[in-house]
C-alpha positions, 0 to 999 in steps of 0.5 A, spaced: 700 245 157 693 245 154 691 240 159 692 245 165 688 250 161 683 246 160 683 243 167 684 250 169 677 251 166 673 247 166 675 248 175 672 256 175 666 253 170 664 248 175 666 252 182 661 258 178 656 253 178 656 250 185 656 258 187 650 259 182 647 252 186 648 256 192 645 261 190 639 259 189 636 255 195 636 248 191 639 245 197 635 249 201 630 242 199 629 235 201 627 234 195 626 236 187 618 236 186 615 238 192 610 233 192 608 227 188 602 232 185 608 238 184 612 231 180 607 229 175 605 235 173 612 237 171 612 231 167 605 231 163 601 237 165 606 242 164 602 243 156 596 244 157 595 248 164 589 249 168 586 253 174 586 247 178 593 247 177 594 254 178 590 253 185 595 247 187 602 251 185 599 256 189 597 252 195 602 247 195 608 253 193 610 248 189 615 254 186 617 257 193 617 263 194 616 268 187 620 275 188 618 282 184 621 284 180 623 292 180 
C-alpha cells in the first residue's frame, strides 16, 4: 500500500512539474541558450556583470519577454 501511495504522489508531482514547464513557455524555444554569448555569460560571467553584458542581454533577448509586476 505504501508503494501505491508513493507512486501516486510521484505521479502528481511530475504532473505539476510538467504543467509548470508548459506554462513557462520553455518548450517554445529551440535551445536553452539564446546565443553563444548567452552561454558564456551563464557559465562564466554572471559573477561580474558589466554594462556591456546588460546591453548584449537586451539586444539578443536572452531572457525572453519581461512582464511588469503589479
